[in-house]
VOZA-347277 format. One record per residue (C-alpha): x, y, z; residue in three letters. Coordinates in pm, whole numbers, plus 32768, in hexadecimal, padded with zeros to 4 digits. Example, Ala and Ser with C-alpha at 12.3 -4.5 7.8 and 13.67 -1.06 7.14 Angstrom:
% VOZA-347277
+------+------+------+-----+
:    u :    v :    w :  aa :
+------+------+------+-----+
: 84CE : 7E3E : 830C : ALA :
: 8557 : 7F96 : 82CA : SER :
+------+------+------+-----+
END
This chain:
% VOZA-347277
+------+------+------+-----+
:    u :    v :    w :  aa :
+------+------+------+-----+
: AE62 : E327 : 7E0D : MET :
: AF29 : E25C : 7D10 : ASP :
: AE66 : E154 : 7C50 : TYR :
: AFA5 : E088 : 7C2E : LEU :
: AFE6 : E074 : 7DA1 : SER :
: AF8C : DF3A : 7E67 : ASP :
: AE7D : DFF2 : 7F26 : SER :
: ADC3 : E03A : 7DE3 : SER :
: ADA2 : DED5 : 7D66 : ILE :
: AC4D : DEAC : 7E06 : SER :
: ABCE : DFDC : 7D46 : SER :
: AC3F : DF5B : 7BF2 : ALA :
: AAE2 : DEF8 : 7B8B : ASP :
: AA39 : E037 : 7C04 : THR :
: A9FC : E16E : 7B36 : ASN :
: AB03 : E227 : 7BFF : ASP :
: ABFA : E10F : 7BBF : GLY :
: ABBF : E120 : 7A49 : ILE :
: ABF8 : E298 : 7A42 : ILE :
: AD32 : E279 : 7B14 : LEU :
: ADAF : E166 : 7A2E : ARG :
: AD87 : E24E : 7905 : GLU :
: AE3B : E369 : 79BA : GLU :
: AF5A : E280 : 7A0B : SER :
: AF68 : E200 : 78A4 : ARG :
: AF94 : E361 : 781E : TYR :
: B091 : E3B7 : 792C : GLN :
: B16A : E28E : 78CF : ARG :
: B17E : E30E : 776A : LYS :
: B21B : E454 : 77DE : GLY :
: B2A6 : E528 : 76C5 : TYR :
: B24C : E414 : 75D1 : GLY :
: B0EC : E4A7 : 75D4 : LEU :
: B170 : E5DA : 751F : ILE :
: B202 : E506 : 7407 : PHE :
: B0C7 : E42F : 73FA : ALA :
: AFF2 : E566 : 73D4 : LEU :
: B0DD : E5EE : 72C8 : SER :
: B0C8 : E4A9 : 7202 : LEU :
: AF4D : E4B4 : 721C : THR :
: AF3D : E619 : 719A : VAL :
: B021 : E5BC : 7078 : ILE :
: AF4E : E48A : 7030 : GLY :
: AE0A : E54F : 7018 : PHE :
: AE90 : E68E : 6F7B : CYS :
: AFBB : E63F : 6EA1 : VAL :
: AF6B : E4E1 : 6E23 : TYR :
: AE07 : E51A : 6D9F : PRO :
: AE4D : E66F : 6D09 : GLN :
: AF97 : E615 : 6C69 : GLN :
: AFC6 : E4A1 : 6C28 : ILE :
: AE5F : E427 : 6C13 : SER :
: ADE3 : E552 : 6B47 : TYR :
: AF0A : E537 : 6A58 : TRP :
: AEDD : E3C0 : 6A30 : PHE :
: AD67 : E3E3 : 69F8 : LEU :
: AD95 : E4FB : 68F8 : SER :
: AE76 : E417 : 682B : SER :
: AD5D : E315 : 6817 : LEU :
: AC40 : E3F7 : 67A8 : GLN :
: AC45 : E36F : 6644 : ASN :
: ABE5 : E216 : 66C9 : PHE :
: AA84 : E1A0 : 6710 : LYS :
: AA11 : E1C8 : 687E : PRO :
: AA1E : E056 : 68D6 : HIS :
: AB82 : E041 : 684A : TYR :
: ABE8 : E16F : 6917 : ILE :
: AB5A : E0D4 : 6A53 : GLN :
: ABFD : DF86 : 6A04 : MET :
: AD56 : E01B : 69C5 : ILE :
: AD51 : E0EE : 6B01 : MET :
: ACDC : DFCD : 6BDB : LEU :
: ADD4 : DED2 : 6B4D : LEU :
: AEFD : DFBE : 6B5E : SER :
: AEA9 : E017 : 6CC6 : THR :
: AE80 : DEAA : 6D26 : HIS :
: AFC9 : DE37 : 6C8C : ILE :
: B0A5 : DF67 : 6CD3 : ILE :
: B020 : DF93 : 6E34 : GLY :
: B07B : DE35 : 6EAA : PHE :
: B1C2 : DE29 : 6DE7 : SER :
: B240 : DF7C : 6E5D : LEU :
: B1CE : DF48 : 6FC5 : GLY :
: B27F : DDFA : 6FE7 : ASN :
: B3B5 : DE82 : 6F37 : PHE :
: B3CF : DF95 : 703E : VAL :
: B3A8 : DE95 : 7154 : MET :
: B4AE : DDB7 : 70AF : TYR :
: B5A8 : DED3 : 70CA : ILE :
: B54C : DF0D : 7239 : ILE :
: B569 : DD9B : 728F : TYR :
: B6BA : DD7D : 71E3 : LYS :
: B746 : DEC1 : 7273 : ALA :
: B724 : DE4B : 73DD : LYS :
: B75C : DFB3 : 743E : SER :
: B73D : E00D : 75B0 : PRO :
: B662 : E12F : 753F : PHE :
: B55A : E03C : 74BE : PHE :
: B59A : DF1C : 75AF : GLU :
: B532 : DFEB : 76DC : ARG :
: B3CF : DFDD : 764D : TYR :
: B3C2 : DE5E : 764D : ARG :
: B286 : DDE1 : 76F6 : THR :
: B331 : DC9C : 775A : ARG :
: B49D : DC36 : 7775 : GLN :
: B469 : DADD : 76E2 : ASN :
: B54E : DA9C : 75B8 : PRO :
: B4BA : DACE : 7460 : TRP :
: B462 : D989 : 73A9 : PRO :
: B58F : D9AD : 72BF : TRP :
: B67B : D9D9 : 73E8 : ASP :
: B5DF : D8CB : 74C1 : GLU :
: B5FF : D7B8 : 73BD : ASN :
: B694 : D828 : 726C : PRO :
: B66C : D6CF : 71CC : VAL :
: B4FD : D6B3 : 722A : ALA :
: B4C4 : D81C : 71BF : TRP :
: B540 : D7D6 : 705E : LYS :
: B431 : D6CE : 7037 : LYS :
: B32E : D7A4 : 70E4 : LYS :
: B383 : D8D0 : 700D : ARG :
: B32B : D810 : 6ED0 : VAL :
: B1DF : D7AB : 6F6B : GLU :
: B19A : D912 : 6FD6 : VAL :
: B1DA : D9A2 : 6E7E : TRP :
: B107 : D896 : 6DD5 : LYS :
: AFE1 : D8DA : 6EBC : SER :
: B010 : DA52 : 6EA4 : THR :
: B025 : DA45 : 6D28 : SER :
: AEE9 : D973 : 6D15 : LEU :
: AE2E : DA6A : 6DF1 : ASN :
: AEB4 : DB90 : 6D2A : MET :
: AE32 : DAEE : 6BEB : ILE :
: ACE1 : DAB2 : 6C91 : LEU :
: ACDC : DC1F : 6CF8 : GLY :
: AD27 : DC8B : 6B94 : VAL :
: AC14 : DBAB : 6B06 : LEU :
: AB1A : DC31 : 6C04 : MET :
: AB73 : DD97 : 6BA4 : CYS :
: AB42 : DD49 : 6A32 : ILE :
: A9F9 : DC95 : 6A72 : LEU :
: A97E : DDAF : 6B50 : ASP :
: A9BF : DEB3 : 6A42 : CYS :
: A8D9 : DDF9 : 6952 : TYR :
: A7C6 : DD88 : 6A3E : LEU :
: A7A1 : DEA8 : 6B35 : SER :
: A738 : E013 : 6B02 : PRO :
: A867 : E0EB : 6AB7 : LEU :
: A8F1 : E1F9 : 6B98 : LEU :
: A930 : E359 : 6B18 : ARG :
: AA6D : E367 : 6A48 : THR :
: AA5C : E4C6 : 69B3 : ASP :
: AB3D : E5EB : 6A0B : LEU :
: AA26 : E6EB : 6A2C : ASP :
: A99B : E642 : 6B63 : SER :
: AAEF : E5EF : 6BFB : PHE :
: AAAC : E5D5 : 6D73 : PRO :
: AB06 : E6DC : 6E73 : THR :
: ABDC : E680 : 6F9E : ILE :
: AAA8 : E68D : 7080 : PHE :
: A9EB : E59E : 6F9C : GLU :
: AB10 : E4AD : 6F9C : MET :
: AB36 : E4B6 : 7114 : ILE :
: A9CD : E46E : 7174 : TRP :
: A9A3 : E360 : 706D : GLN :
: AAE6 : E2B4 : 70D3 : ILE :
: AA88 : E2C2 : 7244 : VAL :
: A932 : E233 : 71E6 : PHE :
: A9DD : E11A : 7124 : SER :
: AAC5 : E0DA : 724B : MET :
: A9A3 : E0AF : 733C : LEU :
: A8EA : DFC6 : 724F : ILE :
: AA22 : DEFC : 7201 : GLU :
: AA88 : DEE0 : 736F : ASP :
: A92F : DE5E : 73D0 : THR :
: A929 : DD5B : 72BA : CYS :
: AA93 : DCF9 : 72FB : PHE :
: AA5C : DCD1 : 7472 : TYR :
: A936 : DBE4 : 744E : TRP :
: A9C5 : DB1E : 732A : SER :
: AB13 : DB01 : 73DF : HIS :
: AA6F : DA97 : 7525 : ARG :
: A999 : D999 : 7468 : THR :
: AAD3 : D909 : 73CA : LEU :
: AB55 : D8C4 : 7529 : HIS :
: AA38 : D7D0 : 756B : SER :
: AAD0 : D672 : 758E : PRO :
: AA55 : D5E0 : 7444 : LYS :
: AAA9 : D70C : 736B : LEU :
: ABF2 : D74E : 741A : TYR :
: AC81 : D5F4 : 73D9 : SER :
: AC0F : D5EF : 726F : LYS :
: AC47 : D759 : 7207 : ILE :
: ACD9 : D858 : 72F9 : HIS :
: ADEE : D77F : 7389 : LYS :
: AEBA : D7BF : 724F : LYS :
: AED9 : D930 : 72A2 : HIS :
: AF3E : D8DD : 7408 : HIS :
: B067 : D80C : 739E : GLU :
: B12E : D948 : 73E9 : PHE :
: B153 : D951 : 7563 : TYR :
: B225 : DA8B : 753A : THR :
: B16F : DB6C : 7447 : SER :
: B228 : DBF8 : 7317 : VAL :
: B1B1 : DCD5 : 71FB : SER :
: B1D7 : DBBE : 70FA : TYR :
: B0C0 : DB03 : 71AE : ALA :
: AFC2 : DC1C : 717E : ALA :
: AF06 : DB5F : 706E : ILE :
: AF98 : DA07 : 70B1 : TYR :
: AE46 : D967 : 70E1 : ALA :
: AD54 : D866 : 705D : HIS :
: ACB2 : D8E9 : 6F1B : PRO :
: AB57 : D8D6 : 6FBA : ILE :
: ABCC : D9AC : 70DD : GLU :
: AC73 : DAA3 : 6FF3 : TYR :
: AB3B : DAD1 : 6F1D : ILE :
: AA31 : DADE : 702C : PHE :
: AAFB : DB60 : 7151 : GLY :
: ABE9 : DC54 : 70A9 : ASP :
: AB7A : DCC7 : 6F4F : VAL :
: A9FE : DCDC : 6F69 : ILE :
: A9F5 : DDA5 : 70B1 : PRO :
: AAD9 : DEAB : 7016 : VAL :
: A9E8 : DEF1 : 6EF7 : PHE :
: A89D : DEEE : 6FB4 : ILE :
: A8B7 : E060 : 700C : GLY :
: A8EC : E0C3 : 6EA1 : SER :
: A7C6 : DFE8 : 6E38 : LYS :
: A6E4 : E09A : 6F2F : ILE :
: A758 : E1F2 : 6EB9 : LEU :
: A74B : E197 : 6D48 : GLY :
: A77F : E2BD : 6C5B : SER :
: A79E : E3A8 : 6D85 : ARG :
: A900 : E320 : 6DA6 : MET :
: AA0A : E380 : 6CA9 : HIS :
: AB0A : E282 : 6C31 : ILE :
: AC1F : E35F : 6CC2 : ALA :
: AB82 : E33B : 6E1C : THR :
: AB6E : E1C1 : 6DF7 : LEU :
: ACD7 : E1B8 : 6D84 : GLN :
: AD4E : E276 : 6EB9 : LEU :
: AC76 : E19C : 6F9A : TRP :
: AD0F : E05F : 6F03 : LEU :
: AE6E : E0E7 : 6F38 : LEU :
: AE1B : E131 : 70A2 : LEU :
: AD8B : DFD5 : 70DA : ARG :
: AEB4 : DF2D : 7033 : ILE :
: AFA6 : E004 : 70FA : GLY :
: AEEB : DFB9 : 723C : GLU :
: AEF4 : DE40 : 7213 : THR :
: B067 : DE45 : 71BD : ILE :
: B0AA : DF2B : 72E6 : ASP :
: AFD0 : DE53 : 73CA : GLY :
: B08B : DD16 : 736C : HIS :
: B1E6 : DDB4 : 7366 : SER :
: B246 : DD66 : 74CD : GLY :
: B2A1 : DED3 : 7509 : TYR :
: B1D0 : DFCF : 75CA : GLU :
: B24D : E108 : 7519 : PHE :
: B1FA : E244 : 75D8 : SER :
: B1D5 : E305 : 7493 : TRP :
: B0D9 : E214 : 73F8 : SER :
: AFBE : E2E3 : 735F : PRO :
: AED6 : E1B5 : 7376 : PHE :
: AEC3 : E1D4 : 74F2 : ARG :
: AE64 : E343 : 7510 : LEU :
: ACED : E315 : 7534 : LEU :
: AC5F : E2D8 : 7691 : PRO :
: AC31 : E16C : 76F8 : PHE :
: AD18 : E0FA : 75E1 : SER :
: ADA6 : DF9D : 75D7 : SER :
: AF1E : DF6E : 75C7 : SER :
: B036 : DE8D : 754F : ALA :
: B06C : DE2B : 76B9 : GLU :
: AF03 : DDBC : 76E8 : SER :
: AF0A : DCF2 : 75A6 : HIS :
: B056 : DC54 : 7600 : ASN :
: AFB8 : DBF0 : 774B : TYR :
: AE9D : DB53 : 7685 : HIS :
: AF98 : DA83 : 75C0 : HIS :
: B06F : DA20 : 76EB : SER :
: AF4E : D9D2 : 77D8 : HIS :
: AE3F : D97D : 76DB : ASN :
: AD46 : DA3E : 77AA : ASP :
: AC6E : DB77 : 7781 : GLY :
: ACC0 : DCB5 : 76BF : ASN :
: ABED : DC55 : 7593 : TYR :
: ABC2 : DDB3 : 7502 : GLY :
: AC8C : DE54 : 73EC : SER :
: AC96 : DFD0 : 7415 : PHE :
: ABE4 : DFF8 : 7562 : PHE :
: ABB7 : DF57 : 76B7 : THR :
: AA51 : DFBD : 7702 : TYR :
: A9B6 : DE6F : 76A1 : TRP :
: AAB6 : DDB6 : 7775 : ASP :
: AA62 : DE9F : 7895 : THR :
: A8E9 : DE79 : 786B : ILE :
: A8FC : DCFE : 784B : MET :
: AA07 : DCD5 : 7957 : GLY :
: AAFA : DC24 : 7871 : SER :
: AC1F : DD01 : 78D9 : ASP :
: AC29 : DCB4 : 7A4F : LYS :
: AD5C : DBD4 : 7A47 : SER :
: AE14 : DCCE : 796C : TYR :
: ADBE : DDEC : 7A59 : ASN :
: AE53 : DD29 : 7B7C : SER :
: AF87 : DCDD : 7AAB : PHE :
: AFB8 : DE4E : 7A54 : ILE :
: AF83 : DEB7 : 7BBD : ASN :
: B091 : DDC9 : 7C35 : LYS :
: B182 : DE19 : 7B19 : LYS :
: B178 : DF93 : 7B2D : TYR :
: B139 : DF99 : 7CA1 : GLY :
: B291 : DEFD : 7CD0 : LYS :
: B32B : DFFA : 7BE1 : VAL :
: B290 : E11C : 7C9F : ASN :
: B307 : E091 : 7DEC : LYS :
: B46A : E06F : 7D64 : GLN :
: B463 : E1D9 : 7CE8 : LYS :
: B3E2 : E253 : 7E38 : GLN :
: B4F2 : E191 : 7EEF : THR :
: B603 : E22A : 7E14 : LYS :
: B57B : E386 : 7E4A : GLN :
: B575 : E351 : 7FC5 : GLU :
+------+------+------+-----+
END
């Protein structure tokens, strides 16, 4: 039984339908799963032990709150800058290799109306810069007002410690993000706050933090740090740094407009996707989570998207079957 066939649409909201949807999601990735797994292994093995440890060792002469501040600020700024720079190259390349992963075939904003995009681009960078500054100020304030994380080399976290604490932070962040995001879609809050983020009908990476400052602070920044606040000194600054990089990478990937098969952010079961978030932007409906889909499934806010996916990939499967016959 194929979840993406027409006969399976009625089972989309059942437990069997959810499992079959996950099986189909992994099958569509194909060999990309191998590369996604490889990137994940590198992320958890090479980065912490080489880059993060080296960077932290160079800061040991500073006071703990300065160490935490420097690592948070550098991650915040470099993460968004580097992520969007990579996407800029992909957008400009227009390579068939990348274009086959497009979630929608609508023209990009800069291709659809170059004149309007020039004006919009200025607005995007102003809003993004303001939110980046707010993020920096919140990091600085947090270092002075909140209990510090571990910053020493002697207690540098093991890979296992990093993994379970990051997964814990993911679950906390996804829950907070889902409910704050869904609340922002209420009529009054949407028109006054969240509508700004939805000005992009076709999602692009540059719009990841193009949002009202109130939304950015309460819907984006705060949920990311709640897990670390709960863990306190049990979390090392290196773990928080890797978690921030993952969250920044995920939001850029989710807004990119490409459903890359090798994306390491979609390896976990019941993960969200760039396709689901692009559907959220184009249809302004459902898919309120960040990393996962379980809250959307529990609350039934993914029904229209499930029907959309069934129809989209059901047609693809039928075409493949016809060619084979």
